[in-house]
N, C-alpha and C positions, 0 to 999 in steps of 0.2 A: 179049366178046372185046376191045372197045375199052378196058375197064377194065384188063384184063390188059396190054395194050400200054402204056397210060399208066403203070401201076405199074412195068413194066419200064424205061420211059424215066426215071422218077424214080430208080429204083435205080441205073441207069447214071450219072446225074448225081451222085448221092451218092458212088458209088465213084470217079468222076473227081475230085471235090473232096477226098476223103480221100487219094487217091494224090498229089495236088499239095501236100499239107500240108508245111510247112517241115521240112526235114531235122533242124534243131536241135531243134524241138519234138518230133519223133518220137523222137529220142535221149533227150531230157530227160524225156519222159512215162513216169514210173515212180516207185517209192519208192526213195529213196537213203538209205543209212545212213552216218553219219560214221564214218570209221575212223582218221583221224589229223588232228591240229590242229597247225599250226606258228605260231610267233611270238605266243604268248599274252601273254608278258611282253615289253615293249619292250626293244630292245637297250640295253645299258649301264645296265640297272636291276638292282639286287641286292635280294634279300630282306632286309628290315630285321629281321624277327623270325621265329620259328617259326610264328606265326599267318599270316604272309604265305605261307609255304611250304604250310601246310595249305589256305589259301584257293585257292592256285594248283592244288593237286591236286583240290580240289572242282570248280573251274571247268573243268579239263581233263576230268574225269569227266562233267560235265554236257554239255559240248560233244561228247564222243565217244558219248553216248547219244542224240544228236540225229539225227532223220531228217526228210527233206523228201519230200513226195509232190507231183509236178507232174502236172497233168491236161491232157488235150487241150483242155479248155474254157478254158485259160489261167488256171486257178485252182490254188492250192497250199495245202498244209497243212504246218505245221511241228510236230513232236512231240518231246517229251523222254520217253524210255522209250515207254510206250504211250499217253501223255496228249497230246492235241492242244493245243498252246498258242497257235498263231497260224494263222489262215486268211486268205486274201486272193487277190489277182490278181497275175499276173506278166506281164511283157512283155519282149521282146528288142529291143535297139537296137544301133547301130553294127555293122552286118553280123553280127548275132547273137553278138557278143562281150561284150555287157553284159547282165546279167540284172537286171531291176528288179522288186523285190517290194514290193507295197503291201498292207499288212494291211487287213482290213475296217474297223478303227478309223480308218484314214487318218491316224494320229498320226505316223507316220514312213514314209519311203521308203528302202529299203535297196538299194544298188547293189553288184553283184558282177561282177568280171571273170571270164569263163569262160576259164580257162587250158587246161583239157583237158575234152573231152566226147567219149566214145566209148561203145560199147555197155556197157562194164564199168568205166568210170572217169569221175568228175566231180571236177574240181578248181576251186574258186572262191577268189578272193582279194578282200579288201576292206580299205580303209583306214579304221580307226575309232580315234579318239583317238590319232592318230599311230602306230598299230600296224598293220602290214601282215599281217593275219590270213589264213592260208591253210587252207582246209578241204578234206580229201580224202574222197570218198564212193565207195562201192561199191553196186551195186544189191542190193536186198533180195530 
């Protein structure tokens, strides 16, 4: 009987901690598919050749086949198509408005501004090489 009461107490504590989990983490925790990419090419930049145009189309295609999976354990996976390309840890800062992704390799840290996060939409922006890239995601 004492074991049953102890197990029930532990279960109640776990339920309490799960219910207190950060709302942003709760919304973020799922697989997100990229559906739109904005500002791939910097403003005032023109394609110099047909090769530039082809490379742009390839880059856009790769970015739109991108998916991110965020887990409750503060880990993430990034995949292109069905192939996982990056795994690592993520954290939130500045009142849950900044998403910081650190890959397992620790060779880079990527920072994204969370512009929109709802049950059905995730919009992230980042400034990379003077390009304000905006990524739109929908849940998978």
